[in-house]
N, C-alpha and C positions, 0 to 999 in steps of 0.2 A: 593507768593508775600506778603511782609510784610504790614500789615494794619496800618494806622495811625489814631489816635483818638485824640479828644480834649475835655476836661471836663471843663465846666464853672459852677461854683456855687457861691453863695453869702452868706456872713455871715449874722447873725441876724440883722434885721433893714433894709435890702436891699429891695427895691421895684422893682417889675417886671412889665414892661409895656406891654410887647408883649407875645403872646402865646407861642412862641418857647422857650423863656427863662423860662416861667412857667413850661412847660413840662419837660425841663431839670432839673429844681429845684426839681420837684416831683420824677423824676427817680433816682437821686443821691443826696439825702439830705446832707447838710453840716454836717460834723463830729463835734460832741461836745466834749468838754474836759472831758475825762473819768478819772477814778482813775488811778493815776500814770502816766498820760500822760505827765506832765511837772515836773516830780520828778527831783529834783536837779537842776532846772533852775530858781530858784527864783532870783538870782542876775542878770542873763542875761535878765530875763523879766523886772525887774525894770530898768536896763540900757536901754533897748529898749524903754520902756515907756518914759523915759527922752529924748531920741533922737527924738522920734516922736513928743514930745511937743515942741521942740526947732528947728527942722529942717524940711524942705519940702520934701526931698528925703532921705530915709534911706534903706539900703540893708543889708540883713542877708545872709552871705555866710558860706560855710562849706563843708565838704566832704560828700560823698554819705552816706545816712542813719544816719546823725548826728542830725536830727531833726529840720532842718531849717524852714520847712512849718509849723510845729506844734507851734513852738515858735512864728513865725510871725502871724499866725492865732490867737493865744491867745492874743497877744498884740493888734491886730486889733479889737478883740472883746471888749477890754477894753476902746476903744476910744468912746467918745460920739457922734462923727460925723457919718454921713451915710457912710457905708462901701460897696464897690463893689469889688468883687474878680474875677479875670480872672486867669485861670490856663492852662498851656500848658504841655502836656507830649505826647511822641511818643514811638512807639515800634521799630523804626528804625532811621537811620541817617537823614531822610527827611520826610516831610509830615506835615499835620496840617495847620491850618489857620495862617495868618500872625498876627502881633501884633495888627494892627488896627481892623481887624475882631474880634479877641479875645476880645478886650476891648469893642467893640460895642455889642457883644453878652452878655458879662457880665453885661452891662448896660440895657439889655433888648431891644436893638435896632436890626433891621434887620441886617443880616450878610453883606449886601451891603451897610450899612450906611458909609458915608464919614467922614472926619475929622471934618467938621463944625457941623455936627449933633452930634458927640460925645462931641465936646466943648459945644454945647448948652445944652446937657443933664447934663454935669458936672457943668455948670454954674448955673443951676436952684437952687441948694442948695449945701452948703459946703460939700465935700466928702473926704474920704480917699480911694484912689484907690490902691487896693492890687493886685500886679502882681506876682503871685506865679509860681515858676518853670520856669523862663524866659529863661533858657539855650537854648532851641531849636530855640528861635526867639530873641536872645540877641541883635543882630545888629539892627533889626527892632524896638525893644523896646527902645533901646538907643536913636534912632532918634525921636520916637514917644513921649517919656517922656520928652525929651528936648523941643519939640514944645508945649506940654501941659503945662509945668511949665512956659514957657515964655508967654503963652496966658492967663493962669488962675492963678493969683497971690494968690488966696486962696486955691488952690489945694495942697494936700499932697499926696505923693506917697510912698508906701512901697513895696519893691521887695524882692524876695528870689531866690537864685540860687547858683551855684558853684563858681561864681566869680562876682565881682561888674560890674555895667554897665560901669563905667569909666568917669562919668560926674564930672565936677569940684566941684560942691557943694554937692556931695554925701557923706553921712555919712555911714560908713560900720561897722557892727558888725560881726566879724568872730567868728563863733561858734565852740567850741572845744568839745572833748569827755567829758562824765561825769567823775567826780572826783573819783579816786580809794582810796582816803585817808579818813579814818573815822574822824568824828568830835571830838573835844576835850572832849565832854560830853558823849562819849561812843556810840553815834548814828552811825549806819552803814554808809558807804560811799554812795554818791549819786548813784553810779553804782549798788551797792548791793540793795539799796532800790528800784531802777528801776526794777531790776531783780525779786525781791520778789513781787513787786506789779503786775507783769505780769504773775506770775505763775497761772496755771489753779486752779480752786477752789478745785478740787479733789486731787491736788498735794501739797497744801499748808502745810500739815502736815509732809511732807518729809524734810522740811528745818528747822534746829534747830541751836544749838550752837556747836555741836560736829563735827564729820566728815562731816556731811552734810553742816554745816556752812563754814568749810574750803573749801569744794568743790564749794560753791557759790562764795567765794572770788577768787578761782582759775579760775573759768569761767569768772568772770568779768575782771580779769587781762589779760587773754588770748584774749578776744575780745577787750581789750584796751578801755573799757568804751563807745563803740559805741552804741547808743540807739537801732537802728535797729537790731544789732547783739544780744544785750541783750534780746529784745523781742522775736526774733526768737529762741534763746537758751532756754528761759523760756517755750516756747510752746513745746519744746522736752521733758520737764520733765513730767513724767506721762506716756509717751510712752516708756522711757528707763530710767535706773538708772542715778543719778547725776554723778557718776564717768564716765559713758559712754558718757554723754553729755560733760564733761570736755575733754575727749580724742577727741571727734569730733571737738570741737572748736579749739583744738590744731593743728590737722592735716588736717582738711578739713572745714574751716569756710565757704567757698563758697557754700558748700552743705546744709547749713542751709536754711530751707524753712518752711514757715508756711501758715496760712490762708490768703486770700486776705485782705489787709488793705488799702482801698482807691484806690491805683493804683497798676498796675502790677509790677512796679519797687520795691515795698515793700514786695513782696511775698518771695524774697530770696536775699541774698547778691550778688549772681551771677548776677541776673537781675539788681540790683541797680548799681553795677559797670559797667555792660555792657552798661547801658544807658550813663554813663559818658565816657566810652571808644569810643562809636560811635561818640560823639561830639568832640573828640580830633582831631587835625590835624594828618596827616599821620606820620610825623616825631615824633611827641609826642607820638603816639601809639607805634612806634618802641622803643623809649627810655624807655617808661613805661615797656614794656615786657622785655627788656634786663636788666633793673636795678632790676627786680624782683628777680634775683639770689642772691642779697645782703640780709644780714640778720639784719642789723641795720642801723643807720643813716650814711651818707656818705657825702663827699665834692665833689667839682666839679672835681678835679683831678681823684678821684676814679670813678666818673661817665664817664669821658672821657675814662679811661683805659678799663672799662667794656662794655660800650654801643657803643663807636665809631666803625665804620667799615661799609663797603658796601655803601649803600645809605645814611647812617647817618654819616656826616663828624664830625671830632672832634670840629670844630669851630662852629657847630650847636648845641652842647650839652648845653652850657649856656642858649641859648634862649629856648630850650626844658625844661630845669629845671624851668625857670622863668614861662613859660606857664602852666606847670603841677602844679606849686605852686599856680598860680592864679586859676586854675581849681579845686584846693583842692584835687588833687591826691597825691601831696607831701606836707608835713608839714614842714615849716622852723624851724629847731631846733635852728639855730643861723643865724640871718639875714646877708646876704652879705653886703659889703660896709664898714665894720669896719676894725679894725686892723687884726682880724683873719678872715680867709675865711669862708663863710657860709656853713652850713650843712643842710641836708634834711633828712626826714624820710618818709617811706611809711608804711602804716598799714599792718598787717598780711593778711588780706582778699585781699587787693589790690595786695600784692605780689603773693598770690595764683592765683588770676585771671590773672595777667600778665604773670606768668610762664605757665599757660594753653595756653595763646595765643602764647607764645614762642615755646612751644612744638608742637602746631598745625602748626606753620610756619616751623618746622624742624630745628630751630636754638638753641634748648636747649643744645645740646652737645657742640657747639662752645661757647656759653655763659658761661657754666660751666667751660670750659677750660680757657676762659679769666679770670674768677673769681679766679681760682686756681693760675694762673700766677701773678695776682695782689696780692694774699695772699703771694706768695713766695717773691715778691719784698718788700712788706710791712715788712714781718718778717726779711728780710735781712737788710733793713734800721734800724729797731729797734735794731738788733744785732750790727750793726756798731756804732750806738749811744752809746750803752752800753760799747763796747770795747774801745772807745775813751774817756770814762769818763763822757759822758752826760747821766748818768743812769736815772735821773729824766725824761728827755725828752724821753728816750726809754720807760720807764713805762707808760708815758702819752700817747705816740703813740699807744702802744698796748692796753691800757685801752679804748682809743677813738674808736679803730677799733676792739674791742674784738668780738662784735656780728658778724661782717662781717667775721672775721677770723674763728669763730666757725662755721658759715654757710658753709664756703668752706671746713673745715676739717671734718665735720661730714658727708658730702655727700659721699657715697661710690664711690671710683674711678672706672672708667670703663675700664682703660687701665693701663698697667705697667708704661707708661709715667706719667699719672696722679697720680699714687701712689708715684712715685718718686719725683714729684713736691710737693705733700703734705707732704712727709717725710722730704724733704729739709726744708720746712717752719717750721715743728715741731722742728727739730734739731736747726734751727736758733733762736728759741724762748726758748732755754734751760734755760735762766735766768728767764723767766716768770713762768716756771713749777717749777724749783728747788729752786729759790731764793725768788720769790714773793708769794709762798704758793699755787700754783695751781697744785700740784703734782698728784692728782687724775685725773684731766683732761688730763695732758700730758701723764700720764701712759696709759690711755685708748686709746688715739690716737696711741701711739707706739705699743701697743698690737694688734691693728687692722691693722696697716700699714706694720709693719715689715714682716709678712708672705706674703704680696703682692709683696715685693721687695726682693727676696732672693739672688740677685746678689752680689758677693763678690766685694766690692767697698769701697772707702773712706767714702761715705755717710753711708753705712750700718755700718761700724765700729763706726762712730760717733753716729749713732742712738742706737746701742747696748750699748755704754758706757752711753748714756743719760738714757737708760732704767735701767741700773744697778745703776747709780748714784741716780736717782729718787727713786728706790727701797730702797737704803741705807738710804736716808733721810726720807722716810716714814716708814721704819722698815719692809719691805716686805721680804719674805723668799727666793725669786728667784733672789736676787741681785747677789749672787756669780756666778750663772750660766750665767747670762747676761754679767757680767764683764769678765768671762773666755772667752766666745765666742768673746766678743769685742776685747780682747787682741789677740786672734788667728787671727781675720780678720785684725787687725792693723798691725800685723807682716807680713802678706801676701801682704798688699798693701804698707808697708814700711812707716807708719805714726807714727813717734816718739811722736808727740804731743798727739795723742790719747792714745798711750801706757803710757805716763805720767799721763794722766787724769785717765786711768784705775788703775794705781798704787796708785794715790791719793785716789780714791774711795775705793780701796781694803784696804788701810791702815786705813781709817775711819771705814770700816766694821770690820777689825781685832781688832781695839781699842774697838768698841762696844762689841766684843765677849770676851774681856779681854786678848787677845794675845798681849801684849805690844811689845815683840821682833819682831814679824812679822809686826806689824803696823809701828815700826820705820824703818824697812828695806824697806817696800813699800813707805813710805813717803820720805826717802832719795833718792830712785830711781826716784820719781816723780819730786823732785826739780832739778834733773839732766836732766830730759827729756823735761820738759815744758819750752819753750823759754819765755823770758820776754815780747816780743811783740806777744803774742798769739793772733790768729785771732778769735778763738771761745773757749767757755768753760772758766772755772775759771782761773784766773791768777795764776802765780807761787807764788805770794805773799800768796795766799790762802793755798797752800801746805806748804810753810815755816811756816805759823801761826799754822796750824794743827800739823806740826812736832814739833814746840816749845811747844805746849800744852802737847804732849806725852812725850817729853824729860824732862818736868818740874817734872815728877814723880820720875825721877832717877838722873837728873843733872840739877840744877838750872843754872849753868854757861853755859852749852851747849844750854839750852833753851833760855837763853838771847841773845847768839850769833845768834841763828836762827831767833829770832823775830826782832833783829836789822837788820839782812839781809833783811828781808821782808820790814821793814820800810824804808830802804835806797833805795829800787828799785824806779826807776824814775816814774813808773806808779802808784805806791801806793798812791801818793799824790792826783792824779786826780781821782782815783777809789774809790768811796765811799764804795763799798762792801769790797774791800781790806782793806780800813781803818777800817772798822767795824771788820773784822776778826783779823787784826793785833792789833787793840785796845783791843779786847777780849784777845788775847794771851798775850799781855803786862800785862793786869789786872790779868789774871790767874797765870802768872809767879810771879808777885809781891805778889799775895795772898799766894802762896805756899812758896815764899821766905821771908815771914814775914814783908811785907810792906802793911798793910791793908788800910791806908789812900790813898796812891798812887793807889793801886788797885781799891779802891772805885771810885776815880775820873775818871780813865781810863775806868772802866766798864760803868759809867754813860755816857760818850761820845760815847762809842760803842753802848749802848742802843739807843741813839738818832739816830745814823746812821741806825741801824736796823729798827727802827720805821719809819724813813723817806723813806726807801726802801720798806716798807710793807713786811718785812722778818719775818714771824711768828716763824720759827724755830730758827733764830738768836735771836729774842726777848725773847723767852722762855729760851734759854741757858744763855743769859746774865742776865736775871732776876734771874735765879737759882744761878748764881755766886754771884750776889748782896746779895741774901739771905744767902749764905755761908759766905760771908765777914762780914755781920752783926752779925753772931753767933760766934764771936771771944771770947776769954776767958773774964770772967767778970771783971778782973783786968784792962783790957784795957779801955781807955776812949771811949765814944760813938762817932760814926763817923758823922760829919756833912754832909749835902747833897751837898752843893755847895760852901762851904767856903774853903779857902786854909788853910792847916795845917801849923802852924808856925814851922819852923825847929829850934830845940835847938842845940847850939853849944856843941859838945861832950866833956865830961870831961875825957875820957880815950884816950890814944894814937890811932891815926888812923892806918888803915891797913898799910899805908906807913911806919909809924914809927915802927910797929911791924917787918917789913921786914929789919929794920936796918937803915933806912934813917931818916932824920930830919923831924919832924912833921911840915907840911906846916902851920897849924893853929898857932902853936907856933911861927914859924918864922914870920908870918904876924903880930902877935900881938906885937912882939919885934920891928918891923919896925917903925921908927919915922914917925909921921904924919905931 
């Protein structure tokens, strides 16, 4: 049977009238502010002092282990009035005294004292009533505080808990984690100072500015600045190396435990989160556990997709998110109610705890499957946005969901179906890996997933092409093997589009190797096979542009025909990446054709498109072309950056006149005005 206990103690200046309160005070003395206890909370403490000076009811809220009680206690100690503190905490979902009994005992009255006796005691002299950790008796406290404030106009009440009481005149200070950003004068961040101040004396010499200092910053970032986690991690130093502590807080924060500090809930993160878990409603506990599979912040639609099902209906999810936010389990990243939908975040420790409950309930496999399906749908939505020309929106979607996508893709698949779903999502995000500069990440996913899905299929052909294309773009040596196998599988499944993409990547690979003839042959095949309305992968305009760049070394006229074909395609106008590639090809052809000013302007436009897409390879290539254009012969005039170059009327006959016709310029000059 779970025991329930209640601890009542009073801050300095409190008077104890009865023996029971005196004995309790002797057994558990009030904690005093020690070194580092309120590190990094100077602004919050000053703000809380101001609220207490101006308002009668103030509540400090925040997540588990965030330091609500310490901040409230420090603010109460700074008040000149008599302070009485009542604190509730339990080891289970029920038990402990009610609100009135707790307040009566804190005032030194018998546990059986009624409301009138409490009022008489509080009326004797002005007091600040500090109700600490009111979550187990929140509803009773709400009614009691309302009656006390109505009866005693001089009374001030300070409360702390996971969520506000909900009274109309209540002022709420929501406490967040310690800052991870160093100050401008070189002082370490508040989280780092907190960690260093809590190190055991025998381990203080381990922390310096080199690798140890970087490990400290890594630990602070991984625990996300939560003070309880910082204290528990600091207690591990001395027992194990800093690098091992950093690994521990990355993979198993809930296992962090230390010496008893006031209450049982502060001995470990698991105990602290368990206390919050037991106080949640059943639907909220289910939502908490199911949402723990996500790796970053999420919106309501994602929560419905992942968490709804069984006893938790989709229409119940918004209310669960609101209650979990009030209970400080979720942190609002973007408040709902505006133009954009709200987003929520869960700490790493809360996710670990929730996934443990999910595993204990036997729902982990189903939740992982739902997360993978959501990942596939999100990747497909981003690909569709990219293909229809809304590329900025596609990048924004992937960037917003990047952490959740990564959490789904790094998790090892348990079945072939899961491997297929994950591989489909990776292939759908081809532009994120190859265009937006995340080649290493996409390459690692493909290397891990391709062996798990050996079936000859359209998906495998596309995945092999993507592996070869990424290898070409990052200069890896296994590109030819991947492209060869991709071509073989594409022939077997009859996919001409993938064959065209394989030919395009093979042409680029041959051009890098200096085989211009093979490059031209491959690229000419690519422009014949890739349709204009391609569903996935680079558009045919990309292949025409690369073909033009290779033709420019041998035939400027052929190169201009190819790049004009690319520009004339209907989708090129709406495809920013295609515009970037064709703009580069136009600039390259003009550069080799002796038109430096026009090449400069077109290269500058292509550079802006590459930078807007976050395309590092395209940016480097265009900048290299701009540098080559600048190094034109010294007799040529310098090139302006953004000015138009005035065109001079030629003094020699035009090409038309050389072919035997009348010079149009001469004819126009002779025409009467």
